[in-house]
N, C-alpha and C positions, 0 to 999 in steps of 0.2 A: 855327358850327363851321368852315364853309368859310373864313370870314374869318380865323379863327385859324390854320388850316392854311396859308393863303396868306401870312400874316405870317411864320410859322415857316419856310416854304420860301424866302421872300425873304431872311430873315435868314441862312439857311444858304448861299444863293447869294452874298450879300455877303461872308460870312465866307470862302467858298472863293475868291472873286475877290481879297479883301484878302490872303489867304495867298499866292495865286499872285503878286500884284504884289510883296509883300514878299520872297518867295523869289527873284524875278527880280532885285530890287535887290541881295540878298545874292550872287547868282550873279555879277552884274557887279562888285560890290565884291571878291569873292574872286578873280576873274580879274585885276583890276587889282593886287590884293595879290600874287598869284603872279608876275605880270609884273614888278612892282617888286622882288620878292625876287630873281628871276633876274638882273635888271639890277644890283642891289646886289652880289650874289655875284660876278658877272663883273668888276665894277669893282674888287673886292677881290682879284682874281687867281684866283678859282675857275672851274672849267669845269663847266657844268651842261648835261646832255643829256637830252632826253626824246623818246620816240617819239610815238605817236599820243596826242592829248589830246582827251577828250570831256567835255562838261558835262552834268550831270543835275540835275533838280529833285526834291526829296523833299517829303513833306507839310509838314515844318516846317523846311526849309532847302534847301541846294544843295550840290553837290559837283563836283569835277573828278576824272576818272579818267585817270591818266597811265601809259602803258606804257613799259617799258624805260628806267627812270630811272637816271642815274648822276651822281654829284657827285665832283669831284676837286680837291684844292688844300690850302689851309691851311698852305703852307710858309712863309708870312710870320710865323707864330707858333709853328709846330711843325716842328722839323727832320724832313724826310721827308714831312710832310703826311699826309693820309689820303685814302682813296677809298672810295666806297660805291655799291652798285648794287642796285636792286630790280626785279624783273620787272614789278611793278604797284604803283601808289601811289594811294591815294584821299585827296584833300584836301577837307574839308567844313567847313561853317559852318552854325550853326543859329540860328533866331529867338530861342531861349532864351539863347544866349550869342553875340551878334553881334560881340563884340570878341575872340573867341578862335577860332583856327584849329585844327582837328583833322586830324592827318596819320596815316594808317594804312597801313603797308606790307603787302603781301600776297604770298603765295607765297614763294619763296626769295630771300634777300639775300646779298650778299658785302661784307665789310668788311676793309680793310687799314689799319692804323694804323702810321705811321712805318716802321721797319724790320722790323716783325713779319710773320710769314707771313699770308696771307689767311685769313679766317674765313668759313665758310658758316653762315648763320643762318636759322632758321625759328621760328615761335611759334604758340601757340593764339590769342593776342591780343597786339597791339603797337600802342599809340596814343601819339602825341606831341601835346602841346598847346602852341601858340605864341600869345602875346598880340599883338593888332593895335593899331596906333596909334603916332603919332610921339612922339618924346621918351622912349621906354621903353628900358631896357637890353635887349640881346639875351639872351633866356632861353628855355629849353625844358624842359618836363616830360614824361618818358616813363614809361609804365607797361606792363609786360609780364607775361604769364601763360604758363607752359609754354614758356619760351625755350630753344632748343637751339642751341649753337654748336659747330661742328665744324672741326677743322684737318686737312686731308689730310696724312698722314704715313706713310711706309713702305707706301704702297699701301692704307692704311686711313684711316678718318675718326675721329680722337680727339674724343669728344663730351663737352661740358660742358652739363649741364642745370640750369636755374633754375626752380623752381616759381613764384616771384614775384620781380620785380625792379622797382625804381624809380630813375630818375635825375632830378636837378635840376641843370641847367647854366645858368650865368649869366656873361655877359661884358660888361665895360664898358670903354670907352676911357679910358686914364689920361693923365697928363701926360707930356710928353717922348716921344711916340710909343710909349707903353707900353699894353699890354692886360692887364687884370686878369680872370682867369678863375677861377671856383669850381665845384666839382663835388661833389655829395652823391649817393652811391650806396648803396642798401640792397637786399640780396637774402636770400631765405630758401629753404631746401630746395635746396641746391646739390649736385647729383650730379656726382662727379668722373670724369674720363676714365680710360683705361688699365684698363678692366674693374674698377675699384674696388680696385686694388692699392695701398692707402694704409694705413699703419700706424695712423693716427688715425681711420680709418673712411672709408667710401666716400662720405660726405656731410658737408658743412659746414652746420650748423644755421642760422647767421646770419652775415652779413658786412655791416658798415656802414663806409663810407669817406667822409671829408670832407676834401677837399684844395683848396688854393688855389695859383694860379700867376700870377706877374707876369712878363711877357716883353716885350722890345723888339720892334719890327717888324723881322723878319729879311729879309735880301736874298734874291733868287731864286737864290742859289748852290747848289752841290751840298749834299746833306744833311749830310755830314761837316763842311763849312765852316760851315753854319748851326749845327750842334751846337757847334762850337768857338767861334763868335761868341757864342752863348747862354751858354756856360760862362764865357768871358772877361768878358762883361757882368755876371756874378754871378748868373746864373739859378739858381733853386732851386724845387723843388716842396715846398710846406709841407703836411705831413700833420697836419691839425688833430685828426683822430681816426680810429683804426682799431680797430674792435671786431669780434672774431672768436670764434665759439663752434664748436669743432671737436672732436668726441669728448670726451675728458676735459679738454681745454684750453679755458680762457677767457682771452682776452687783450684788454686795452685799452691802445693805444699811441698815441704821437704823436712827431713828429720832422720831419726834412727830408731831401730827396734832391737831389743835384746830379750833375755829371759830373766824372770824374777826368781825369788827363792823357791817358789812352787813350780818352777819351770814353765811358767805361762808368759806369753809375750807382753812386754811393756816397753814404752818408749815415749818420746816427746818430739816436738817439732814446731814449725810455724806454718801458717797458711794465710794466703791472700784470698779473701772470699768476696764474691759479688752476689747479691741477691739473698743474703743471709736472713733478712727480715721476712722476705717473701717465702723463703724456705720454712721458717718457723711457723708462719701462718698456714702453709700447706700441711705441715706436720700436725698442727692442731686440728685443722679441718678434716684430715684423714684419720684422726683418732690415735695417732702415734704418741702424742704428748697432750696433756690437758691444756685448755685455753690459758689458765693461769700461768703455767710453766712457759708457754709461748710468749706471753706478755712480759713475764719476768726476764726471759731470755733476750727479748728485744731491748729491754732497758739495760741489761747487762752488756749486750753488744755495744750499745751506745756509750756506756761508761768505760768499758775496758778497751775497746778497740781504738787503734790509732788510725785516723783517716789516712788513706793512701792517695788523696787528692782527686778522687773520682766519686763523689756522692756516696753511693751505697757500697763502695769497695773498701774493705777493712782488712787490717793485718791483725791476726789473732794467734794466740798460743794453742797448740794441740797437745793432748796427752792420752796415752793408752795405759791404763792401770786397772788391775782387778777385773779384767775382761770388759772394761767399759771405755768407750771413746768419748772424750770431753773436749769441747771447744771453750777455752777459758776454764771457768768453773762449772759450765753447763754440760751435763751428760747428754749425749745425743743418740748413742746407739750401743748395743751390747754385741760382743763377739763371742763365738763359740770357744770354749776351753779346749785345750789340747789334751787328749788322753794318750799319754805315751805308752801306757800298758797295752794298747791295741795297735801300736805302730808296727 
């Protein structure tokens, strides 16, 4: 019995030592991967800042804890670039998945994209997964639960809530100094801001977006000049699929968006819409559009739409022009203009 106990104890000690050694190897590899990522980002024109960095060993892996993390740049491919800040960031790697890095921001974060106002973010859970290894395209998968985004406005914070959200971002260098980027985004249970004052309902049941962008490498000029160069190059955002379920409205759309002479978004596409008439009625009842406009819109839908073989399901043209989204010839909503001077 004592012999068996000694063997078992020895085995457990060897297992613990082996786990420790393996985790130390992972820790060293992760530190090298992080240092290499920072160096690559800086060589590509990004600014990366971190406060205190501490390393930790876990039973089946290792982690780096970074305080006061900020990333700024991206102006070579996105006019105006982007900036992101997190109070605390945990980067980890496990023995079960040694070729995949897990990144988990904690506490509050701030994000600014191009010329848009900054957003304050928090979540119940937010984890990004990045593959390790040379020769792979740049890609990242993000999964969030209970995500809250707020935009300070008029002394209050306008809040957007997402019960569940997923992103898949992939970028590959192309020919002729071009970069091809694809984004797939899916969200469920989207609670809208402004205290729910929305004619189609205070929540969007589902949103799925699949877009692709091919861009030249832009110079480090002012955002407006970058946007003009991107437009003159023929830049366009291809919307491969936009699927929205909002109140009575179901919409499946595709199209493309570019920049007009005033550097404002414009584009066109097609949409398969279900519940369009009920949506117009809800918009009128909510005061978004006058009753007469709703009635005219319903007649226009009947005359312009091509039946898709399912009662209230219709195929319609979409257009974005002069900061207005139109379905056929009917304007349905306005979008915010882009102020490149504040980018």
